[in-house]
Backbone as CSV, one residue per row, in Angstrom:
resi,resn,N_x,N_y,N_z,CA_x,CA_y,CA_z,C_x,C_y,C_z
1,MET,21.007,-20.517,12.225,19.975,-19.765,12.896,19.748,-18.329,12.518
2,GLU,20.945,-17.546,12.358,20.877,-16.277,12.024,20.333,-16.132,10.700
3,ARG,20.518,-16.997,9.792,19.964,-16.935,8.468,18.488,-17.052,8.442
4,GLU,17.948,-17.975,9.392,16.414,-18.026,9.562,15.864,-16.626,9.899
5,LYS,16.484,-16.045,10.840,15.931,-14.732,11.238,15.893,-13.691,10.172
6,GLU,16.972,-13.862,9.471,17.067,-12.898,8.137,15.852,-13.085,7.130
7,ILE,15.479,-14.330,7.101,14.454,-14.387,5.898,13.085,-14.717,6.717
8,GLU,13.009,-14.364,7.871,11.755,-14.609,8.637,10.779,-13.511,7.927
9,LYS,9.612,-14.246,7.760,8.414,-13.582,7.077,8.063,-12.384,7.739
10,ARG,7.635,-11.209,7.173,7.092,-9.928,7.826,5.758,-9.885,7.465
11,TYR,4.917,-9.696,8.373,3.447,-9.585,8.097,2.941,-8.052,8.334
12,GLU,1.808,-8.005,7.857,1.068,-6.657,8.189,0.499,-6.642,9.589
13,VAL,0.723,-5.649,10.136,0.191,-5.429,11.620,-1.155,-4.658,11.591
14,TYR,-1.296,-3.663,10.792,-2.624,-2.945,10.614,-2.821,-2.859,9.025
15,ALA,-4.232,-2.679,8.886,-4.524,-2.588,7.466,-5.687,-1.696,7.364
16,TYR,-6.095,-1.152,6.385,-7.337,-0.307,6.045,-8.285,-0.959,5.227
17,VAL,-9.658,-0.991,5.651,-10.780,-1.561,5.042,-11.002,-0.900,3.543
18,LEU,-10.907,-1.695,2.596,-11.313,-1.324,1.237,-12.884,-1.591,0.874
19,ASP,-13.282,-2.804,1.285,-14.625,-3.228,1.167,-15.146,-4.293,2.341
20,PHE,-16.469,-4.065,2.778,-16.984,-4.826,3.767,-18.024,-5.615,3.118
21,LEU,-18.107,-6.929,2.986,-19.435,-7.699,2.527,-19.906,-8.325,3.614
22,PRO,-21.064,-7.809,4.305,-21.667,-8.397,5.547,-22.127,-9.602,5.248
23,HIS,-22.366,-10.319,4.069,-22.899,-11.543,3.874,-21.840,-12.430,3.159
24,GLY,-20.734,-12.017,3.064,-19.631,-12.648,2.281,-19.802,-12.594,0.867
25,ARG,-19.324,-13.459,0.062,-19.535,-13.333,-1.306,-20.807,-14.099,-1.735
26,LEU,-21.561,-13.578,-2.604,-22.762,-14.392,-3.019,-22.381,-15.171,-4.189
27,GLY,-22.259,-16.496,-3.931,-21.730,-17.496,-4.991,-20.344,-17.143,-5.453
28,ALA,-19.671,-18.231,-5.850,-18.416,-17.948,-6.368,-18.390,-17.208,-7.664
29,MET,-17.519,-16.244,-7.601,-17.387,-15.432,-8.867,-16.383,-16.058,-9.744
30,PRO,-16.539,-15.909,-11.132,-15.394,-16.614,-12.025,-14.163,-16.112,-11.651
31,GLY,-13.138,-16.977,-11.443,-11.672,-16.547,-11.163,-11.415,-16.348,-9.624
32,THR,-12.452,-16.614,-8.874,-12.163,-16.434,-7.511,-12.048,-17.600,-6.679
33,ARG,-11.654,-17.637,-5.536,-11.577,-18.715,-4.780,-13.190,-19.263,-4.262
34,PRO,-13.283,-20.434,-4.378,-14.724,-20.877,-4.028,-14.611,-21.180,-2.576
35,GLY,-15.905,-21.385,-2.001,-15.984,-21.996,-0.460,-15.551,-21.246,0.610
36,TYR,-15.841,-19.793,0.529,-15.553,-19.023,1.766,-16.258,-19.391,2.929
37,ARG,-15.784,-19.336,4.144,-16.458,-19.650,5.266,-17.452,-18.465,5.534
38,ALA,-18.563,-18.812,6.355,-19.694,-18.052,6.612,-19.091,-16.851,7.344
39,GLY,-19.575,-15.700,7.078,-19.339,-14.541,7.890,-19.084,-13.309,7.099
40,SER,-18.773,-12.212,7.558,-18.564,-10.812,6.844,-17.130,-11.125,6.426
41,LEU,-17.070,-10.843,4.805,-15.764,-10.843,4.304,-15.237,-9.276,4.142
42,VAL,-13.987,-9.180,4.422,-13.440,-7.833,4.368,-12.257,-7.756,3.459
43,GLN,-12.088,-6.951,2.610,-10.980,-6.880,1.753,-10.131,-5.624,2.313
44,VAL,-8.912,-5.629,2.556,-7.995,-4.702,3.233,-6.781,-4.531,2.430
45,ILE,-6.003,-3.327,2.849,-4.658,-3.226,2.156,-3.795,-2.918,3.491
46,GLY,-2.725,-3.696,3.607,-1.821,-3.280,4.892,-1.215,-1.918,4.635
47,GLU,-0.885,-1.466,5.948,-0.410,-0.101,5.867,1.303,-0.240,5.764
48,GLU,1.882,-1.276,5.947,3.322,-1.241,5.779,3.958,-1.744,4.504
49,PHE,3.262,-2.727,4.053,3.774,-3.320,2.779,2.794,-3.232,1.622
50,PHE,1.499,-2.654,1.828,0.485,-2.370,0.934,0.007,-3.710,0.461
51,THR,-0.047,-4.819,1.194,-0.456,-6.127,0.892,-2.040,-6.166,0.873
52,LEU,-2.459,-6.607,-0.296,-3.927,-6.960,-0.345,-4.317,-8.136,0.358
53,LEU,-5.264,-8.127,1.330,-5.764,-9.208,1.960,-7.219,-9.352,1.938
54,GLU,-7.648,-10.674,2.274,-9.233,-10.812,2.546,-9.286,-11.391,4.093
55,ALA,-10.347,-11.125,4.666,-10.137,-11.460,5.957,-11.671,-11.769,6.337
56,ILE,-11.992,-12.394,7.380,-13.312,-12.652,7.834,-13.405,-11.608,9.276
57,ALA,-14.511,-10.781,9.214,-14.658,-9.805,10.367,-15.669,-10.753,11.407
58,LYS,-15.179,-10.314,12.648,-15.790,-11.055,13.758,-17.418,-10.669,13.696
59,GLU,-18.049,-11.685,14.277,-19.744,-11.703,14.115,-20.144,-10.263,14.864
60,GLY,-21.095,-9.576,14.157,-21.538,-8.407,14.701,-20.820,-7.270,14.557
61,THR,-19.573,-7.337,13.841,-18.753,-6.240,13.675,-19.064,-5.528,12.250
62,VAL,-19.258,-4.363,12.200,-19.636,-3.643,10.911,-18.381,-2.585,10.794
63,LEU,-17.789,-2.753,9.452,-16.675,-2.002,9.104,-17.175,-0.880,7.982
64,LYS,-16.409,0.107,7.850,-16.669,0.973,6.483,-15.258,1.330,5.939
65,SER,-15.357,1.725,4.727,-14.236,1.928,3.969,-13.201,2.943,4.786
66,SER,-11.902,2.691,4.710,-10.957,3.374,5.483,-10.753,3.098,6.933
67,ASP,-11.556,2.356,7.427,-11.440,2.019,8.784,-10.138,1.299,9.021
68,ARG,-9.266,1.612,10.085,-8.095,0.909,10.337,-8.236,-0.189,11.441
69,VAL,-7.730,-1.373,10.831,-8.131,-2.613,11.714,-6.657,-3.276,12.103
70,TYR,-6.583,-3.982,13.285,-5.507,-4.775,13.534,-5.534,-6.129,12.886
71,VAL,-4.560,-6.545,12.170,-4.611,-7.720,11.442,-3.199,-8.614,11.801
72,GLY,-2.629,-8.157,12.880,-1.306,-8.790,13.384,-1.705,-10.115,14.028
73,LYS,-0.622,-10.795,14.433,-0.509,-12.172,15.070,-1.319,-12.341,16.440
74,ASP,-1.307,-11.223,17.131,-2.055,-11.371,18.454,-3.635,-11.222,18.312
75,ALA,-4.245,-11.305,19.552,-5.711,-11.336,19.477,-6.228,-9.984,18.701
76,ARG,-7.177,-10.293,17.861,-7.741,-9.157,17.010,-8.983,-8.811,17.564
77,ASP,-9.375,-7.465,17.540,-10.763,-7.175,18.032,-11.687,-7.063,17.104
78,LYS,-11.495,-7.021,15.715,-12.505,-6.935,14.693,-12.439,-7.821,13.634
79,ILE,-11.299,-8.547,13.495,-10.992,-9.648,12.485,-10.991,-11.003,13.165
80,THR,-11.652,-11.882,12.659,-11.425,-13.310,13.310,-10.325,-13.957,12.616
81,TYR,-10.088,-13.894,11.370,-8.959,-14.554,10.820,-8.607,-14.014,9.418
82,ILE,-7.492,-14.095,8.999,-7.111,-13.543,7.633,-7.178,-14.933,6.777
83,ILE,-7.800,-14.764,5.537,-7.905,-15.786,4.636,-6.767,-15.984,3.790
84,GLY,-6.224,-14.777,3.275,-4.838,-14.896,2.634,-4.830,-13.581,1.770
85,ARG,-3.516,-13.613,1.179,-3.320,-12.603,0.092,-4.155,-12.660,-1.150
86,ILE,-4.506,-11.560,-1.756,-5.365,-11.601,-3.003,-4.604,-10.653,-3.935
87,GLY,-4.877,-10.775,-5.247,-4.241,-9.941,-6.205,-5.258,-8.781,-6.495
88,TYR,-4.760,-7.763,-7.233,-5.467,-6.812,-7.701,-6.761,-7.126,-8.322
89,ASP,-6.869,-7.987,-9.233,-7.908,-8.457,-9.915,-9.015,-9.188,-9.082
90,GLU,-8.634,-9.607,-7.915,-9.608,-10.419,-7.036,-10.297,-9.338,-6.285
91,LEU,-9.948,-7.942,-6.359,-10.776,-6.894,-5.377,-12.118,-6.753,-6.091
92,THR,-13.036,-6.449,-5.266,-14.347,-6.134,-5.726,-14.244,-4.856,-6.348
93,SER,-15.327,-4.410,-7.121,-15.345,-3.135,-7.703,-15.216,-2.060,-6.717
94,THR,-16.009,-2.093,-5.600,-15.981,-1.326,-4.703,-14.640,-0.993,-4.007
95,ALA,-13.849,-2.047,-3.741,-12.433,-1.924,-3.267,-11.528,-1.288,-4.198
96,LYS,-11.864,-1.580,-5.449,-10.944,-0.996,-6.514,-11.137,0.453,-6.378
97,MET,-12.447,1.047,-6.297,-12.867,2.387,-6.308,-12.266,3.177,-5.031
98,GLU,-12.133,2.404,-3.895,-11.663,2.911,-2.753,-10.043,2.987,-2.596
99,LEU,-9.427,2.127,-3.277,-8.120,1.890,-3.258,-7.217,3.184,-3.339
100,ALA,-7.313,4.112,-4.315,-6.566,5.205,-4.563,-6.717,6.174,-3.302
101,THR,-7.793,6.299,-2.700,-8.169,7.152,-1.539,-7.471,6.766,-0.375
102,VAL,-7.594,5.184,-0.201,-7.018,4.737,1.015,-5.472,4.746,0.966
103,ILE,-4.978,4.416,-0.188,-3.571,4.486,-0.377,-2.989,5.847,0.031
104,GLU,-3.654,6.792,-0.494,-3.251,8.298,-0.237,-3.188,8.531,1.195
105,LYS,-4.216,7.983,1.978,-4.407,8.327,3.308,-3.167,7.459,3.986
106,ILE,-2.897,6.434,3.728,-1.711,5.608,4.354,-0.489,6.476,4.123
107,VAL,-0.250,6.944,2.907,0.984,7.623,2.579,1.126,8.818,3.510
108,ILE,0.066,9.628,3.521,0.005,10.786,4.605,0.230,10.467,5.888
109,ASN,-0.355,9.409,6.339,-0.093,8.768,7.674,1.303,8.526,7.855
110,ARG,1.956,8.102,6.774,3.434,7.540,6.912,4.366,8.486,6.305
111,GLU,4.220,9.883,6.369,4.580,10.956,5.597,6.242,10.779,5.842
112,GLN,6.728,10.742,7.052,7.939,10.610,7.419,8.822,9.510,6.744
113,TRP,8.211,8.506,6.553,8.774,7.310,5.993,9.105,7.662,4.388
114,PHE,7.947,8.146,3.735,8.101,8.519,2.543,9.098,9.776,2.137
115,VAL,9.038,10.556,3.038,10.109,11.845,2.816,11.376,11.302,3.019
116,ASN,11.677,10.360,3.888,12.842,9.679,3.955,13.196,8.912,2.573
117,PHE,12.242,8.415,1.867,12.601,7.702,0.682,13.105,8.719,-0.315
118,PHE,12.401,9.988,-0.454,13.006,11.107,-1.287,14.293,11.583,-0.861
119,ASN,14.656,11.426,0.538,15.943,11.936,0.840,17.141,10.824,0.640
120,THR,16.650,9.624,0.421,17.780,8.543,0.324,17.767,7.672,-0.823
121,ALA,16.666,7.939,-1.896,16.442,7.087,-3.019,17.810,7.055,-3.837
122,GLN,18.091,5.952,-4.527,19.396,5.809,-5.191,18.920,5.299,-6.617
123,ALA,19.910,5.321,-7.552,19.763,4.785,-8.990,19.421,3.279,-8.916
124,ILE,18.395,2.849,-9.731,18.079,1.368,-9.908,19.133,0.664,-10.966
125,THR,19.229,1.435,-12.030,20.101,0.989,-13.246,21.007,2.073,-13.474
126,PRO,22.135,1.911,-14.302,22.831,3.152,-14.585,21.984,4.241,-15.388
127,ARG,20.961,3.871,-15.968,20.307,4.949,-16.729,18.830,5.502,-15.902
128,MET,18.467,4.676,-14.866,17.293,4.979,-14.230,17.496,5.117,-12.701
129,HIS,16.679,6.270,-12.160,17.029,6.501,-10.806,15.474,6.072,-10.198
130,ALA,15.564,5.592,-8.930,14.192,5.179,-8.273,13.250,6.501,-8.270
131,LEU,13.722,7.664,-8.168,12.750,8.808,-8.072,12.040,8.958,-9.342
132,GLU,12.532,8.470,-10.450,12.017,8.454,-11.757,10.776,7.608,-11.994
133,LEU,10.706,6.598,-11.113,9.627,5.649,-11.121,8.178,6.336,-10.672
134,ILE,8.442,7.422,-9.852,7.129,8.069,-9.442,6.603,8.898,-10.632
135,PRO,5.295,8.555,-10.766,4.569,9.417,-11.896,4.913,10.862,-11.685
136,GLY,5.106,11.572,-12.952,5.220,12.930,-12.940,6.723,13.487,-12.566
137,ILE,7.551,12.484,-12.232,8.910,12.875,-11.855,9.714,12.385,-13.088
138,GLY,10.267,13.346,-13.839,11.219,12.859,-14.852,12.499,13.226,-14.424
139,LYS,13.673,13.451,-15.401,14.923,13.819,-15.227,15.056,15.225,-14.649
140,LYS,14.211,16.254,-15.115,14.205,17.532,-14.571,13.880,17.533,-13.154
141,TYR,12.645,17.191,-12.710,12.493,16.919,-11.233,13.452,16.143,-10.350
142,MET,13.656,15.006,-11.068,14.888,14.051,-10.201,16.070,14.984,-9.871
143,TRP,16.620,15.687,-10.851,17.778,16.419,-10.504,17.402,17.568,-9.610
144,GLN,16.301,18.217,-9.740,16.026,19.303,-8.612,15.804,18.566,-7.153
145,ILE,15.183,17.402,-7.145,15.150,16.617,-5.845,16.600,16.384,-5.221
146,LEU,17.332,15.809,-6.114,18.774,15.348,-5.839,19.476,16.605,-5.291
147,ASP,19.608,17.791,-6.131,20.250,18.923,-5.774,19.832,19.568,-4.423
148,GLU,18.501,19.701,-4.188,17.911,20.221,-2.932,18.175,19.311,-1.821
149,ARG,18.103,17.896,-1.922,18.335,17.131,-0.642,19.856,17.160,-0.307
150,GLU,20.740,17.373,-1.365,21.962,17.561,-1.043,22.400,18.758,-0.043
151,ARG,21.739,19.833,-0.449,21.894,21.090,0.357,21.278,20.818,1.732
152,ASN,20.171,20.175,1.816,19.542,19.899,3.194,18.438,18.846,2.879
153,PRO,18.319,17.818,3.726,17.261,16.803,3.655,15.936,17.465,3.652
154,PHE,14.977,16.900,3.218,13.629,17.266,3.103,12.853,16.984,4.594
155,LYS,12.192,17.920,5.083,11.560,17.768,6.413,10.147,17.082,6.334
156,ASN,9.468,17.495,5.353,8.039,17.052,5.010,7.664,17.154,3.693
157,PHE,6.455,16.621,3.304,5.961,16.769,1.908,5.860,18.229,1.485
158,GLU,5.422,19.181,2.390,5.294,20.553,2.131,6.709,21.071,1.733
159,ASP,7.738,20.760,2.432,9.198,21.174,2.127,9.640,20.700,0.827
160,LEU,9.339,19.507,0.662,9.611,18.700,-0.617,8.936,19.562,-1.785
161,GLN,7.667,19.704,-1.644,6.818,20.383,-2.751,7.483,21.687,-3.035
162,GLN,7.770,22.510,-2.088,8.186,23.945,-2.165,9.665,23.909,-2.904
163,ARG,10.490,23.338,-2.271,11.861,23.218,-2.688,12.124,22.515,-3.997
164,ALA,11.366,21.519,-4.304,11.716,20.723,-5.570,10.706,20.986,-6.589
165,ASN,9.504,21.853,-6.209,8.630,22.428,-7.241,7.773,21.380,-7.827
166,ILE,7.557,20.090,-7.142,6.781,19.001,-7.591,5.369,19.093,-7.099
167,PRO,4.332,18.752,-7.775,2.967,18.811,-7.281,2.873,17.603,-6.195
168,SER,1.802,17.795,-5.336,1.445,16.758,-4.387,2.073,15.577,-4.334
169,PRO,3.216,15.422,-3.505,4.045,14.253,-3.344,3.151,13.104,-2.894
170,ALA,2.207,13.197,-2.133,1.406,12.160,-1.578,0.542,11.620,-2.704
171,LYS,0.101,12.347,-3.486,-0.759,11.907,-4.654,0.157,11.145,-5.671
172,LEU,1.384,11.528,-5.892,2.407,10.876,-6.820,2.686,9.553,-6.376
173,ILE,3.055,9.610,-5.029,3.298,8.207,-4.406,2.122,7.324,-4.539
174,ALA,0.959,7.696,-4.145,-0.222,6.862,-4.283,-0.437,6.272,-5.660
175,LYS,-0.209,7.163,-6.452,-0.422,6.677,-8.033,0.600,5.465,-8.367
176,ARG,1.932,5.827,-7.766,2.824,4.799,-7.987,2.656,3.491,-7.275
177,ILE,2.035,3.485,-6.114,1.633,2.325,-5.457,0.565,1.649,-6.058
178,LEU,-0.496,2.343,-6.606,-1.572,1.839,-7.338,-1.122,1.106,-8.581
179,GLU,-0.100,1.673,-9.292,0.353,1.038,-10.624,1.176,-0.128,-10.222
180,GLU,1.846,-0.284,-9.120,2.597,-1.502,-8.537,1.565,-2.593,-8.376
181,LEU,0.586,-2.279,-7.536,-0.372,-3.159,-7.265,-1.211,-3.807,-8.361
182,SER,-1.585,-3.014,-9.367,-2.340,-3.310,-10.417,-1.487,-4.127,-11.462
183,GLY,-0.275,-4.253,-11.261,0.822,-5.029,-12.096,1.221,-4.150,-13.489
184,GLU,1.127,-2.796,-13.469,1.403,-1.984,-14.574,2.842,-1.753,-14.518
185,SER,3.721,-2.006,-13.569,5.080,-1.680,-13.489,5.988,-2.949,-13.242
186,LYS,7.106,-2.929,-13.862,8.057,-3.854,-13.765,8.830,-3.827,-12.597
187,TYR,9.090,-2.595,-12.106,9.774,-2.323,-10.756,8.722,-2.096,-9.592
188,ARG,9.280,-2.708,-8.393,8.581,-2.475,-7.308,9.306,-1.761,-6.282
189,VAL,8.852,-0.436,-5.933,9.467,0.284,-5.160,8.844,0.404,-3.658
190,PHE,7.493,0.283,-3.623,6.849,0.334,-2.313,6.108,-0.716,-2.111
191,THR,5.785,-1.811,-2.799,5.086,-2.961,-2.542,5.869,-4.093,-2.723
192,ARG,5.230,-5.281,-2.185,5.831,-6.719,-2.417,5.321,-7.333,-3.508
193,ALA,6.017,-8.130,-4.057,5.519,-9.003,-5.267,4.578,-9.920,-4.685
194,PRO,3.529,-10.082,-5.454,2.465,-11.100,-5.100,2.868,-12.449,-5.043
């Protein structure tokens, strides 16, 4: 019984809109799932695991990019139901264009969680540290971050930026998440495998 609790599936509770198609998909696009139910189709990204999802919006609901919507198990006010997880390649061109901006917004909203990552990240292999997986952070910046966090944990992005002398941590993390979602990286630090 305890083992079942351990492997219990964890779902997104909130997500951000990437694209809103008021008339659903017009015809089945090559390589996509056919036969969507009628209604407004919404492509979203979850705020906790960065899961890409498709959903159907409630009738009469109009959503715009970056809107935060409840997608959890309880009664939803804007989403009728979740169709399921999708891959990066299944995103519309509009959703792909919005993705970096929305991811950065999520990262900024969850700043403390990501600052904690910088304060606690460990080596992945004997030759590679998790910090090095973030674009723009090589050995030099990694050692600066490790030295500074040993003196005192980072308080926020600004503190991290000033003490470790790295450019915009939120943008660097957003870029990493985008790499993971698009399949450009072997390692997953912030996202779940599809």
